[in-house]
LOMAR-875694 format. One record per residue (C-alpha): x, y, z; residue in three letters. Coordinates in nm, 3 decimals, decimal comma. Each point is the difference from the previous one (the first is absolute). Layout:
LOMAR-875694
+---------+---------+---------+------+
|       X |       Y |       Z | type |
+---------+---------+---------+------+
|       X |       Y |       Z |  ALA |
...
+---------+---------+---------+------+
end
This chain:
LOMAR-875694
+---------+---------+---------+------+
|       X |       Y |       Z | type |
+---------+---------+---------+------+
|  11,010 |  12,099 |   9,329 |  MET |
|   0,046 |  -0,112 |   0,360 |  SER |
|  -0,178 |   0,153 |   0,293 |  GLN |
|   0,100 |   0,001 |   0,362 |  ARG |
|  -0,243 |  -0,077 |   0,276 |  SER |
|  -0,018 |   0,204 |   0,316 |  GLY |
|   0,220 |  -0,253 |   0,182 |  ASN |
|   0,286 |   0,073 |  -0,242 |  GLY |
|  -0,017 |  -0,337 |  -0,177 |  ARG |
|   0,002 |  -0,002 |  -0,378 |  SER |
|  -0,321 |  -0,104 |  -0,174 |  VAL |
|   0,119 |  -0,089 |  -0,348 |  ALA |
|  -0,328 |  -0,056 |  -0,179 |  GLY |
|  -0,373 |  -0,002 |   0,042 |  HIS |
|  -0,093 |  -0,367 |  -0,041 |  ARG |
|  -0,114 |  -0,190 |   0,307 |  VAL |
|   0,069 |  -0,374 |  -0,004 |  VAL |
|  -0,186 |  -0,218 |   0,248 |  THR |
|   0,062 |  -0,355 |   0,112 |  LEU |
|  -0,289 |  -0,212 |   0,124 |  CYS |
|   0,118 |  -0,345 |   0,104 |  MET |
|  -0,347 |  -0,116 |   0,108 |  ASN |
|  -0,262 |   0,151 |  -0,233 |  PRO |
|  -0,367 |  -0,091 |   0,025 |  ALA |
|  -0,321 |   0,010 |  -0,193 |  LEU |
|  -0,213 |   0,213 |   0,231 |  ASP |
|  -0,370 |  -0,082 |   0,012 |  ILE |
|  -0,233 |   0,241 |   0,178 |  ALA |
|  -0,372 |  -0,025 |   0,066 |  THR |
|  -0,265 |   0,084 |   0,259 |  SER |
|  -0,280 |  -0,178 |   0,181 |  THR |
|  -0,288 |   0,127 |   0,217 |  PRO |
|   0,142 |  -0,167 |   0,311 |  GLN |
|   0,285 |  -0,236 |   0,082 |  VAL |
|  -0,127 |  -0,294 |   0,207 |  ARG |
|   0,145 |  -0,344 |   0,076 |  PRO |
|  -0,139 |  -0,316 |  -0,165 |  THR |
|  -0,251 |   0,180 |  -0,227 |  ASP |
|   0,054 |   0,038 |  -0,372 |  LYS |
|   0,090 |   0,363 |  -0,057 |  LEU |
|  -0,143 |   0,141 |  -0,323 |  ARG |
|   0,251 |   0,248 |  -0,135 |  CYS |
|  -0,010 |   0,286 |  -0,247 |  ALA |
|   0,187 |  -0,020 |  -0,331 |  ALA |
|   0,371 |  -0,040 |   0,059 |  ALA |
|   0,268 |   0,251 |  -0,095 |  ARG |
|   0,334 |  -0,137 |  -0,123 |  TYR |
|   0,323 |   0,199 |   0,034 |  ASP |
|   0,370 |  -0,079 |  -0,030 |  PRO |
|   0,142 |   0,016 |   0,350 |  GLY |
|   0,295 |  -0,047 |   0,228 |  GLY |
|   0,224 |   0,270 |   0,144 |  GLY |
|   0,227 |   0,086 |  -0,292 |  GLY |
|  -0,282 |  -0,037 |  -0,252 |  VAL |
|  -0,213 |   0,248 |   0,196 |  ASN |
|   0,291 |   0,244 |   0,024 |  VAL |
|   0,058 |  -0,008 |  -0,377 |  ALA |
|  -0,369 |   0,057 |  -0,077 |  ARG |
|  -0,023 |   0,302 |   0,229 |  VAL |
|   0,330 |   0,146 |  -0,125 |  ALA |
|  -0,139 |  -0,011 |  -0,353 |  GLU |
|  -0,316 |   0,178 |   0,113 |  VAL |
|   0,215 |   0,275 |   0,152 |  LEU |
|   0,188 |   0,046 |  -0,325 |  GLY |
|   0,320 |  -0,195 |   0,067 |  ALA |
|   0,064 |  -0,271 |  -0,263 |  PRO |
|   0,036 |  -0,332 |   0,181 |  ALA |
|   0,111 |  -0,353 |  -0,079 |  THR |
|  -0,122 |  -0,289 |   0,214 |  ALA |
|   0,225 |  -0,306 |   0,038 |  VAL |
|  -0,172 |  -0,306 |   0,144 |  PHE |
|  -0,011 |  -0,382 |  -0,014 |  PRO |
|  -0,333 |  -0,143 |  -0,114 |  ALA |
|  -0,144 |  -0,337 |  -0,094 |  GLY |
|  -0,327 |  -0,175 |  -0,072 |  GLY |
|  -0,331 |   0,157 |  -0,096 |  ALA |
|   0,014 |   0,260 |   0,279 |  ALA |
|   0,350 |   0,105 |  -0,106 |  GLY |
|  -0,111 |   0,036 |  -0,360 |  GLN |
|  -0,295 |   0,211 |   0,115 |  ALA |
|   0,230 |   0,228 |   0,203 |  VAL |
|   0,222 |   0,059 |  -0,303 |  GLU |
|  -0,293 |   0,064 |  -0,235 |  GLU |
|  -0,166 |   0,244 |   0,240 |  LEU |
|   0,323 |   0,198 |   0,037 |  LEU |
|   0,061 |   0,012 |  -0,374 |  VAL |
|  -0,360 |   0,115 |  -0,051 |  ALA |
|   0,076 |   0,293 |   0,233 |  GLU |
|   0,299 |   0,092 |  -0,216 |  GLY |
|   0,259 |  -0,099 |   0,258 |  LEU |
|   0,343 |  -0,128 |  -0,105 |  ALA |
|   0,056 |  -0,349 |   0,141 |  VAL |
|   0,287 |  -0,242 |   0,039 |  GLN |
|  -0,162 |  -0,333 |   0,081 |  ARG |
|   0,209 |  -0,293 |   0,120 |  VAL |
|  -0,186 |  -0,318 |  -0,088 |  ARG |
|  -0,010 |  -0,252 |   0,285 |  ILE |
|  -0,131 |  -0,352 |   0,042 |  GLY |
|  -0,232 |   0,066 |   0,295 |  GLY |
|  -0,333 |   0,184 |  -0,024 |  PRO |
|  -0,016 |   0,363 |   0,112 |  THR |
|  -0,204 |   0,045 |   0,316 |  ARG |
|  -0,340 |   0,162 |   0,029 |  GLU |
|  -0,116 |   0,230 |   0,278 |  SER |
|  -0,362 |   0,053 |   0,091 |  PHE |
|  -0,157 |   0,311 |   0,159 |  THR |
|  -0,360 |   0,012 |   0,120 |  VAL |
|  -0,179 |   0,312 |   0,120 |  ASN |
|  -0,270 |  -0,066 |   0,261 |  ASP |
|  -0,260 |   0,264 |  -0,087 |  LEU |
|  -0,197 |  -0,033 |   0,324 |  SER |
|   0,295 |   0,078 |   0,225 |  ALA |
|   0,208 |   0,205 |  -0,244 |  ASP |
|   0,294 |  -0,234 |   0,062 |  GLN |
|   0,250 |  -0,159 |  -0,235 |  GLN |
|   0,132 |  -0,357 |   0,010 |  TYR |
|   0,322 |  -0,084 |  -0,183 |  ARG |
|   0,116 |  -0,354 |  -0,077 |  PHE |
|   0,357 |  -0,027 |  -0,130 |  VAL |
|   0,152 |  -0,328 |  -0,124 |  LEU |
|   0,374 |  -0,077 |   0,039 |  PRO |
|   0,103 |  -0,017 |  -0,365 |  GLY |
|   0,197 |  -0,259 |  -0,202 |  PRO |
|   0,341 |  -0,133 |   0,096 |  GLU |
|   0,274 |   0,143 |  -0,220 |  LEU |
|   0,297 |  -0,212 |  -0,106 |  THR |
|   0,354 |   0,132 |   0,020 |  LEU |
|   0,008 |   0,032 |  -0,380 |  ALA |
|  -0,321 |   0,206 |   0,007 |  GLU |
|   0,141 |   0,227 |   0,270 |  GLN |
|   0,317 |   0,053 |  -0,203 |  THR |
|  -0,209 |   0,085 |  -0,306 |  GLU |
|  -0,187 |   0,263 |   0,203 |  CYS |
|   0,329 |   0,169 |   0,090 |  LEU |
|   0,114 |  -0,011 |  -0,364 |  LEU |
|  -0,325 |   0,158 |  -0,120 |  HIS |
|   0,030 |   0,265 |   0,272 |  LEU |
|   0,357 |   0,082 |  -0,099 |  ARG |
|  -0,102 |   0,051 |  -0,363 |  ARG |
|  -0,307 |   0,207 |   0,085 |  ALA |
|   0,180 |   0,216 |   0,257 |  ALA |
|   0,309 |   0,077 |  -0,209 |  ALA |
|  -0,124 |   0,356 |  -0,063 |  HIS |
|  -0,250 |   0,039 |   0,285 |  ALA |
|  -0,013 |   0,290 |   0,242 |  ALA |
|  -0,153 |  -0,209 |   0,278 |  ILE |
|  -0,054 |  -0,369 |   0,063 |  VAL |
|  -0,281 |  -0,092 |   0,237 |  VAL |
|  -0,035 |  -0,350 |   0,142 |  ALA |
|  -0,329 |  -0,043 |   0,180 |  SER |
|  -0,180 |  -0,297 |   0,150 |  GLY |
|   0,062 |  -0,331 |   0,170 |  SER |
|   0,244 |  -0,266 |  -0,116 |  LEU |
|  -0,168 |  -0,316 |  -0,131 |  PRO |
|   0,085 |  -0,351 |   0,124 |  PRO |
|   0,343 |  -0,125 |  -0,101 |  GLY |
|   0,159 |   0,347 |  -0,016 |  VAL |
|   0,269 |   0,056 |   0,267 |  PRO |
|  -0,052 |   0,283 |   0,249 |  PRO |
|   0,312 |   0,181 |  -0,125 |  ASP |
|  -0,137 |   0,030 |  -0,355 |  PHE |
|  -0,068 |   0,372 |   0,035 |  TYR |
|   0,362 |   0,049 |   0,102 |  GLN |
|   0,091 |  -0,151 |  -0,336 |  GLN |
|  -0,233 |   0,252 |  -0,163 |  VAL |
|   0,167 |   0,281 |   0,197 |  ALA |
|   0,338 |  -0,119 |  -0,129 |  ASN |
|  -0,126 |   0,012 |  -0,360 |  VAL |
|  -0,132 |   0,353 |   0,050 |  CYS |
|   0,329 |   0,109 |   0,155 |  ASP |
|   0,191 |  -0,133 |  -0,301 |  GLU |
|  -0,235 |   0,182 |  -0,239 |  LEU |
|  -0,002 |   0,324 |   0,200 |  GLY |
|  -0,380 |  -0,011 |   0,040 |  ALA |
|  -0,172 |   0,131 |   0,312 |  MET |
|  -0,165 |  -0,296 |   0,178 |  PHE |
|  -0,327 |   0,027 |   0,194 |  VAL |
|  -0,117 |  -0,309 |   0,191 |  LEU |
|  -0,339 |  -0,081 |   0,153 |  ASP |
|  -0,011 |  -0,347 |   0,150 |  THR |
|  -0,042 |  -0,190 |   0,324 |  SER |
|   0,122 |  -0,302 |   0,195 |  GLY |
|   0,328 |  -0,158 |  -0,101 |  GLY |
|   0,024 |   0,218 |  -0,308 |  GLY |
|   0,017 |   0,307 |   0,224 |  LEU |
|   0,224 |  -0,149 |   0,271 |  ARG |
|   0,263 |  -0,123 |  -0,247 |  ASN |
|   0,076 |   0,327 |  -0,177 |  VAL |
|   0,319 |   0,161 |   0,124 |  ASN |
|   0,116 |   0,244 |  -0,269 |  SER |
|  -0,079 |   0,165 |  -0,331 |  GLY |
|  -0,356 |   0,118 |   0,073 |  VAL |
|  -0,082 |   0,369 |  -0,027 |  TYR |
|  -0,350 |  -0,009 |   0,152 |  LEU |
|  -0,169 |  -0,272 |   0,206 |  LEU |
|  -0,377 |   0,027 |   0,046 |  LYS |
|  -0,126 |  -0,230 |   0,278 |  PRO |
|  -0,335 |   0,029 |   0,169 |  SER |
|   0,003 |   0,023 |   0,379 |  VAL |
|  -0,090 |  -0,370 |   0,018 |  ARG |
|   0,286 |  -0,093 |  -0,235 |  GLU |
|   0,244 |   0,218 |   0,193 |  LEU |
|  -0,118 |  -0,156 |   0,328 |  ARG |
|   0,059 |  -0,350 |  -0,138 |  GLU |
|   0,341 |   0,103 |  -0,131 |  CYS |
|   0,135 |   0,134 |   0,330 |  VAL |
|  -0,197 |  -0,233 |   0,231 |  GLY |
|  -0,155 |   0,273 |   0,218 |  ARG |
|  -0,352 |   0,139 |   0,046 |  GLU |
|   0,072 |   0,360 |  -0,118 |  LEU |
|  -0,304 |   0,147 |   0,174 |  LEU |
|   0,117 |   0,362 |  -0,001 |  THR |
|   0,128 |   0,232 |  -0,268 |  GLU |
|   0,335 |   0,022 |   0,176 |  ALA |
|   0,034 |  -0,378 |  -0,011 |  GLU |
|  -0,092 |  -0,005 |  -0,369 |  GLN |
|   0,254 |   0,271 |  -0,080 |  LEU |
|   0,268 |  -0,185 |   0,196 |  SER |
|  -0,067 |  -0,326 |  -0,183 |  ALA |
|   0,010 |   0,172 |  -0,340 |  ALA |
|   0,326 |   0,171 |   0,090 |  ARG |
|   0,148 |  -0,339 |   0,097 |  GLU |
|  -0,049 |  -0,117 |  -0,359 |  LEU |
|   0,168 |   0,314 |  -0,130 |  VAL |
|   0,293 |  -0,026 |   0,241 |  GLU |
|   0,068 |  -0,365 |  -0,083 |  ARG |
|   0,017 |   0,093 |  -0,368 |  GLY |
|  -0,315 |  -0,176 |  -0,117 |  ALA |
|  -0,121 |   0,321 |  -0,169 |  ALA |
|   0,081 |   0,368 |  -0,029 |  GLU |
|  -0,351 |   0,089 |   0,113 |  CYS |
|  -0,304 |  -0,180 |   0,140 |  VAL |
|  -0,361 |   0,100 |  -0,067 |  LEU |
|  -0,238 |  -0,154 |   0,253 |  VAL |
|  -0,361 |  -0,006 |  -0,119 |  SER |
|  -0,249 |   0,051 |   0,282 |  LEU |
|  -0,325 |  -0,053 |  -0,189 |  GLY |
|  -0,262 |   0,249 |   0,115 |  ALA |
|   0,265 |   0,176 |   0,214 |  GLN |
|   0,221 |   0,099 |  -0,295 |  GLY |
|   0,370 |  -0,084 |  -0,018 |  ALA |
|   0,342 |   0,052 |   0,157 |  LEU |
|   0,317 |   0,063 |  -0,201 |  LEU |
|   0,336 |  -0,066 |   0,164 |  VAL |
|   0,347 |   0,068 |  -0,141 |  THR |
|   0,337 |   0,005 |   0,173 |  ARG |
|  -0,033 |   0,374 |   0,068 |  ASP |
|  -0,373 |   0,071 |   0,024 |  SER |
|  -0,351 |  -0,125 |   0,070 |  ALA |
|  -0,334 |   0,127 |  -0,132 |  HIS |
|  -0,365 |  -0,070 |   0,073 |  ARG |
|  -0,252 |   0,007 |  -0,286 |  PHE |
|  -0,368 |   0,052 |   0,069 |  ALA |
|  -0,245 |  -0,223 |  -0,190 |  PRO |
|  -0,231 |   0,118 |  -0,276 |  ALA |
|  -0,356 |  -0,058 |   0,122 |  ARG |
|  -0,223 |  -0,199 |  -0,238 |  VAL |
|  -0,285 |  -0,248 |   0,022 |  HIS |
|   0,150 |  -0,337 |  -0,084 |  SER |
|  -0,158 |  -0,214 |  -0,273 |  VAL |
|   0,276 |  -0,262 |   0,006 |  SER |
|   0,326 |  -0,016 |   0,190 |  GLY |
|   0,164 |  -0,242 |  -0,245 |  VAL |
|   0,319 |   0,141 |  -0,152 |  GLY |
|   0,013 |   0,323 |   0,200 |  ALA |
|   0,350 |  -0,070 |   0,130 |  GLY |
|   0,121 |  -0,083 |  -0,351 |  ASP |
|  -0,152 |   0,325 |  -0,126 |  ALA |
|   0,190 |   0,191 |   0,270 |  MET |
|   0,325 |  -0,154 |  -0,123 |  VAL |
|  -0,089 |   0,085 |  -0,360 |  ALA |
|  -0,064 |   0,362 |   0,094 |  GLY |
|   0,335 |   0,029 |   0,178 |  VAL |
|   0,180 |  -0,155 |  -0,297 |  ALA |
|  -0,170 |   0,234 |  -0,248 |  VAL |
|   0,082 |   0,302 |   0,216 |  GLY |
|   0,366 |  -0,099 |   0,005 |  LEU |
|   0,012 |  -0,044 |  -0,378 |  THR |
|  -0,131 |   0,357 |  -0,027 |  ARG |
|   0,301 |   0,123 |   0,197 |  GLY |
|  -0,207 |   0,093 |   0,306 |  TRP |
|   0,140 |   0,007 |   0,351 |  THR |
|  -0,054 |  -0,317 |   0,198 |  LEU |
|  -0,258 |   0,160 |   0,229 |  THR |
|  -0,201 |   0,130 |  -0,297 |  GLU |
|   0,017 |  -0,343 |  -0,163 |  ALA |
|  -0,132 |  -0,157 |   0,320 |  VAL |
|  -0,283 |   0,256 |   0,008 |  ARG |
|  -0,093 |  -0,116 |  -0,349 |  LEU |
|   0,018 |  -0,357 |   0,125 |  GLY |
|  -0,240 |   0,074 |   0,285 |  VAL |
|  -0,245 |   0,164 |  -0,242 |  ALA |
|   0,030 |  -0,287 |  -0,249 |  THR |
|  -0,066 |  -0,261 |   0,269 |  GLY |
|  -0,311 |   0,191 |   0,107 |  ALA |
|  -0,119 |   0,031 |  -0,361 |  ALA |
|   0,032 |  -0,378 |  -0,034 |  MET |
|  -0,254 |  -0,043 |   0,281 |  LEU |
|  -0,263 |   0,158 |  -0,226 |  LEU |
|   0,013 |  -0,275 |  -0,265 |  THR |
|  -0,164 |  -0,346 |  -0,004 |  PRO |
|   0,212 |  -0,314 |   0,029 |  GLY |
|   0,353 |   0,072 |  -0,113 |  THR |
|  -0,103 |   0,241 |  -0,275 |  ALA |
|   0,270 |   0,270 |  -0,016 |  PRO |
|  -0,075 |   0,343 |   0,141 |  CYS |
|  -0,055 |   0,296 |  -0,232 |  THR |
|   0,248 |   0,276 |  -0,057 |  ARG |
|  -0,272 |   0,257 |   0,069 |  GLU |
|  -0,076 |  -0,143 |   0,345 |  ASP |
|   0,369 |  -0,019 |   0,081 |  THR |
|   0,069 |   0,360 |  -0,099 |  GLU |
|  -0,305 |   0,124 |   0,190 |  ARG |
|   0,102 |  -0,183 |   0,317 |  LEU |
|   0,363 |   0,108 |  -0,039 |  PHE |
|  -0,112 |   0,362 |  -0,003 |  ALA |
|  -0,190 |  -0,063 |   0,324 |  GLN |
|   0,277 |  -0,178 |   0,192 |  THR |
|   0,185 |   0,197 |   0,262 |  ALA |
|   0,374 |   0,052 |  -0,007 |  ALA |
|   0,183 |  -0,257 |   0,214 |  PRO |
|   0,101 |   0,080 |   0,355 |  VAL |
|   0,367 |  -0,042 |   0,080 |  GLU |
|   0,055 |  -0,188 |   0,326 |  ILE |
|   0,285 |   0,093 |   0,228 |  ASP |
|   0,070 |  -0,352 |   0,123 |  VAL |
|   0,270 |   0,097 |   0,249 |  LEU |
|  -0,212 |   0,269 |   0,162 |  ALA |
|  -0,320 |  -0,199 |  -0,029 |  GLY |
|  -0,174 |   0,303 |  -0,153 |  ALA |
|  -0,137 |   0,103 |  -0,336 |  GLU |
|   0,189 |   0,235 |  -0,224 |  GLY |
|  -0,134 |   0,213 |  -0,282 |  THR |
|  -0,200 |  -0,126 |  -0,293 |  THR |
|   0,185 |  -0,024 |  -0,329 |  ARG |
+---------+---------+---------+------+
end
């Protein structure tokens, strides 16, 4: 039986399908102190399947929304990513590729309580491999409520690839949520329901500094007005988030937690929003869940998914969003 989200769009089912064009085998460890030249003796490593869409699928499953992850993978690292996901009980659609899947490496400096993240570019995908990804996505998303594409595009993939994904979702009638950066963000011009850039990604997209909230709201609204998306959710890190649609704007306060690892927090936010929408919640309530889910992700090591208990606890603590009267430059009521 179909549900209808608070924005009036039909949500036909409950399955979330994610696309991760540049997955990674995430390796996380710690060392007493990061110093140049010296050999750094590290603690035992933690291995997790990673990459934007992979992270979104894992968190959606934790929150109770069945998810399927579609991704290209090759080599030993790609095999490890698939096996780790299957071991977690996640449904996967792996596209086998010739190049080896990338690895990413995160090191926590215990002396300074700082985190260092090293991210490799990923393998180059052939045109045939890209086409196979779209075919797998089409099959997986045939009965999906929401399709989420999250992460960077690997070498060899054209910057308009996510527009092709948007076209597939439009044909299938699936709601499309996109979280990407660079050319992948700049070359989307239609078919996206929700875009989720960070402030840095939004700044790079519009080519301006965006130092104030008003400038950030204006830039987000530009994307809406040019048809790139129906709504734009700007993640502000420790400052929360801004949600902009054609008719409204809202500010979301952050959930305060002590961060263990910042890896995957943005992906968790997207997962929370997607899960909220599959439940038939209003968009603002879904974003509140996204804010709580992103904060819950900060409590876990490496890219280990957050817990449902932490997410629900933080969701209960988050304040209602504040509606912003953009024309008057003043705040409206919370809702």
